[in-house]
N, C-alpha and C positions, 0 to 999 in steps of 0.2 A: 590651881586647876586640878580637879579630881577626875576628870575624864581620862580614861586609859586609851591613848591613841593606838596602842599596839593591836587593839581589837579590830582596827580598820585595815590592818595589813593583809595583803595577799599571802596565801600560804607559802609562796615561793620567795617572798621578798627577803626574808632574813637569810635563808641558805644561799641565795644568789648574791646578796651583798657580802656574805662571808667568804665567798669563793675566791675573791682576789686576795684575801688574807690567809688562805688555807695552807700555803707553803712558804712560810717565812724562812729567811736565810739563817743558817747556823751561825751564832756569834763566834768569831775567831780572832785571835790576836797572836801575832808571831812571837816566838816560834811555836809551830804546831806540826803534829804528824797526823795524817789522815789516811784511812783505807776506805776505798769506795767500791762497793759491789753492786752490780745490776743483775738481778736474778730473773731469768726468763723461763717461765713455766708454760710450755706449749702443751695444752691438754689434747686428748684425742678428739674431743668434741668441739674444742675451741670456744667453749661457752665462757662468757665473761664472769658469771657467778662462780663457776668452778675455779677459774684462775684466781679470783679474789679470795675465795675460801682457802686455797692452797697457800697463797702468800700470807694471809693472816695467820694460818696455822704455824708457819715458819717463825713469824714474829712472836707468837705466843710461846712457842718452844724456847726461843732465845730468852725471853723475859722470865720464863719459869726457872732458868738456871740461876738467876740473880734475885729471885723473889720480888720481881717488879710486876705490878699489875699492868697487863697489856690493854691496849685500847679495844673498843667494841668492834664487832664484825664489820660494820659499815665505815670504819675509819679509813682515811686515805693519807693521813699524816700523823707522825708520832715523833716526839722528841723527849729524851730523858737523859739525865746525868746518872750514870751507873757507878760513879765514884772513880774507878780506874780509867774509864773512858766515857765519852758522850756519844749518843747514837741519834741520828736523824733518819727516819724511815719514811719513804714516800711510795705510794701505790699508784702505778700508771696502768694504762689499758692492757699492755702486754708484759709488763715487767714491774718489779719493785726494786727500789734502791736502798741500800744500807750504807750510810756514811758514818764511820767511826772516827772519832777525833780524841787526841790525847796530847799532853805536853811532853816533849822529850826531856830526858833527865841527863844532865851533863855529868860526865865521869870526872871532870876536873872543874876548877873554878872558871874556866873559859867556856863560853857558850858552845854547845855541841855543833860540830860541823855537819855538812849535808850528808856525807857518807855515814857518819855516826847516827844521824837522825833516821836514816833508812833502816837501821838495824833495830829501831824501837817502835815499829809500827803497831798500832792498837789491835790489829788483827790477831797478834800473839796472845792477847788477853781474852779472846773469844774461845769458848769451849770447842775442842776439836770434834767432839761428837756432833755438835750442831753444824760445823763446817762440813763434816762428812755427809750430812743430810742434803747438802746442796749439790751433790755429785751430778754432773751433767746438766746443771741449770745455770751456772754462772756465765753470763755473756760478757760482762765487763768486770775486771779486777784492776784497780789502780791504786798505787801508793803515791801520796802527795806529801812533800816537805814544804811547809810554809816558813820561809826564812826571812829574818829581819835584816834588811840591808841589801845593797845591790850586788849582783854577781859580775859586775863589769870591772873585774880586776884579774890579774894574772893568776893569783892563788885560786880564786873561785873557778876560773875557766879551766884550770888544770884539774880541779876536783870534778867539774862537770864532765870533762873528757874521760876521766876514769869511771864515772858512773854510767855514761852512755856509750862508752867504747869509741871506736873509730867511725861509727856510723854517723851520717849527717843528721844532726838534731836541729830542732826548731827553736828559735829564740826571738822574742820581740818585746817591746815595751807596750804596756796596756793601761788603759784608764788613766793615763797621765800620772801614774804614781806607782806602777808595779812592773814586774818582769815575769815572763813565762818561759820555761825551758823544758823541752821534752823531745823524745824521738818517736813516739807513738808505736814503740815496739813492745812485745811481750818478752820480758827478761826471764832468765832461767828459773826464778822463783814463781813464775806464773802471773806476774803483775807487770803492768806498764808503770812508768815512772814519770812524775811531774815535779819540777822544782819551781815554786812560785815565790817571788821576792817582794817584800813590802819595803819599797823605797821611801815613799811619802804618801801613804794612803790616809784617807780620813777614816772615821770610826767604822762606817758601814761598807766602804769600798772593797775592803779585803774579802769580806764574806760574799759580796756579789761576784767578785772576780773568780774566787774558788768555785762557787756554784756554777758559773758559766763555763769554766774550763771543764769541770766534771760532766756537765750536760753535753758539751761538745764531744767528749770521748764516748759518752753513753749513746747519744743519738747517732754518732758516726757508726758505731758497731751495729746498732739496730737498723740503720739505713742499708748497711751492707748485707743484711739478711736476704735481700732480694737478688743479690748477685749470683749465688748458687742456683737459684731457680732459673735465672736467665741463661746461665751457662749450660744447665741441664736441658733447657727447652730448645736451645738453638739447633742441635742436631736433629731433634724430633721434628721441628718445623721444617728443616731442610728435607727430611724424608717425606713429609706430607706435601710439600711443594713439588717435589719430584714426582710423586704419585699422581698429584692433580694434573701436572703437565702431561704425564703419560695418558691419563684419562681423556684430556682434551685432544690429544693426537688420535686416540681411538674414535672420538666423536667425529673428527674431521674425516678420517678414513671411512667411517660408516656413512657420512653424508655423501661422499663421492662414489660409494659402492652402488651396485645395482639395487634398485628398490622393487624388483619384480616380485620377490617373495616378501611381502610386507609383514607377514606374521613373524618371520625369522628376524627381520629388522627390529620389530618391537621387542622381541625376547632379548636381543642383544642390548638394546638400549635400557631395558629394565635392569639388566645385570650392571650396566654402567651406573645407573641411578642408585642401585644398592651400594656400590663402591663409594660413590660420592657421599651418601648418607653416612657410611662408616667413617670416611675422612672427617666429616663435620662433627661426628661424635667424639673422635679422638682429639680434634682441635678444641672442642668445648671442654673436655676434661682437662687439657693443659691450661686453658684460660681460667677455669674455675680455681685451679691450684695457684695460678700466678697473679690474678687480678688484685686480690686483697693485699698480697705481699708487695707487689709493685706500688700500689697506692700508698701503703704504709711507708715504704722506703722513701717515696717522694716527699711525704709529709715530714719524716724524720730529717731528710736532707734539707728541707726548708728551715727546720728548726736549727740545724747546724749553722746554716748561713746567717740566720738571725742572731745567734749567740756570738758568732765571729764578728759581726758588725757591731754588736754591743761592746765588744772588748776595745774597739777603737785602736787597733794595732798600729805601731810605728816600727819600721824596720830598724834592726839593731846590728850595727857593724856588718851590714851586707848579708846577714843570715836570713834564711827563708822564714817567713812568718807563718802562723797557723793557717791564715787564709790562703797563702800561696801553696802551702803543702796540700790543703784540701782541693784546691783547683787542679793540682797536678795528679793527685791520687784518688780522691773520692769522686770528683766530677765525672771522669771517664767511666767509673763503675755505674754511676747513676744514669749516664747516657746509654750504657749497655742495656740496663733494665728498661728504659724508655723505648729504646730501639726494638727490643723483643716485644714489648707491649704493642707498639705500632705494627709490627709484623703480624702479630696475632689478629689484630683488627683487620688489616689489609687482606690476610689470607682467608679470614672468615667471609669477607665481602666477595672475594673471588670464588670461593666454594659456593656461596649463595647464588651468584650470577650464573655459574656453570650449572648448578642444579636447576635454576629457572629455565635456562636455555634447553637443557636436556628434557625437562618436563614439557616444554613447548613443542619440541620435536616429536616426543611421544604422542602428545595430543594431536598434532597434525597427522601423523601416521594413522592414529586411531580414527580420525575423521575421514581419512581416505578409505579405510576399511569399512567404516559405516556407510560411506557413499556407495562403495561397491556392493555392499549388502542390499542397500536400497534399490540400486539398479537391478540387481538380480531378482529382488522381490517384484519390481515393476515388470520385468520380463515374464516372470511367472504369472503375474496378474493378467498380462496381455494374453498369454497362452490360455489361461483359464477363461478369459472372455471369449476367445475364439472357440474354445471347446464348448463353452456354454451356448454360444450362438449355433454351433453345430447341433448341440442337443436340442435347442429350441426348434430348429428345422425338423428334426425327427419327431419332436413333441407335436408340432403342427400336423404332420402327416398322420401320426398315431391317433390324435384326437379327432382329426377329420375322418379318418377311416372308421372309427367307432361310431361317430355321429352319422356318417353316411349309412352304415349298417343298420342303425336304429331307424333312420328315415326309410330304408328299404322295407323294414318290417312294418312300418306304418302304412307304406304304399300297398303292400300285400294285403294288409288287413282291410284297407278301404276297398280294394278290388274284390276281396271275398265278400264284402258287404253288398256288392251288386253295382257299385259305381264303375263307370267305364274309365279306368285309369291304368296306365302302364307303369308298374313300379320301377322298371329299369330306366324308362325315360325320366320319371320324376327324380330318381337317384342321380342320373347324369346331369340333369339341369341344376339340381341343388348342390352338387359337389363343389363347383367353383365358389359358390356363395359361402358354403360352409368353410372351405379352406381360408378364404379372405377374412371371414368373420373370426375364425379361431386365431389367425395371425394377428389381426388388429387387437383382439382381446388380450393376447399375451403381451404385445408391445405396451399396451396401456397399463397392464399389471406391473410390468418391469419398471416403467417410468414412475409409478406410484411408490414402488419399493425403493428405487434409487433416491427419489426425493425425500422419503422418510429417513433413509440412512444418512443423507447429507445433513439433514436437520439435527 
């Protein structure tokens, strides 16, 4: 068949199909020494592209020391055998991980012990100049000794006690063929320590176990990034709640106070409204800073829980397991973050409700003021009508006076023409008719004007 079926593929089919194979496990066989670093680069702009460029530059810098060709800028996974050590690099949304692995060298014919293996970590083979470039960015640093055989004997237990000190450390059987020992503490060398034992693992179980344990440590630390935000926000939320309560008390006092001077009440409530808006702005600033961090912490916490479940832990001689340790230490921290997140939401709703109530009160007072203004305008209009009616009466008199005068002149002219007529009698008889006619004419004119204005 000569037809090329790949021409029918959607542009996303191949990259999406390859996604599930993009982060293979590092092949490991006990004994092994591993150093795991999680580099967290928080840029000022928090842009993903800037974070990826910075992480890729660090990898290129490291590969340059050993003459190794680094992957392209868009790569998210890299594995290479540098000879003295092997490196697996993974790029994540907020951080990148570097897992260095090497075989421990025995000083005698006997296989190296755990303490001796911790002195041969592959991080010692990494250039110090490159490590110095990570200053302030390392979120996780862990040393892992992958030991062949069980630690369930007196000699190994004594060695573990010397490594982890007198602190309570965690131990459990995992994946039906391995053991995990750690105390989740950062030791004087700046690294946490893990001892993983290969009791009866199959070929790929060891790699999966180590990967999951390192992811638990990495995601645990990333999840805890939300705790400082929660601890910082708690007192600020307390202050905002107290100020909001004080503003509500002022609103109640203003409601019960005399409302005779409505202008003064509106001015006071406008001041309260400005204060509530300021509180809302402060809360929004806190929420913007915390929302992403709390959401990310919750996502990392769920990943921690998933990885713990995948280990299928079995309690070992009554020692706390990783799951029990996280339930006692990590869960309360995550609950604190979720509690602060819920407080932010609840406080924002309370501020919004208070703002709506105050705006409603201001609107009611303004309506009362508008009603008083309209009443005042009505009174003035009535006064103007009375004044107009008075003026109309004077107008009738004035018009009648002038018309009567004109009629008098007409009467005199008729008398001068020789007709027998008394101008004074004519004027007296015509006066009532003129007054009534003028008054009726003005009324009719006003009615027409009023009808026209209404239309």
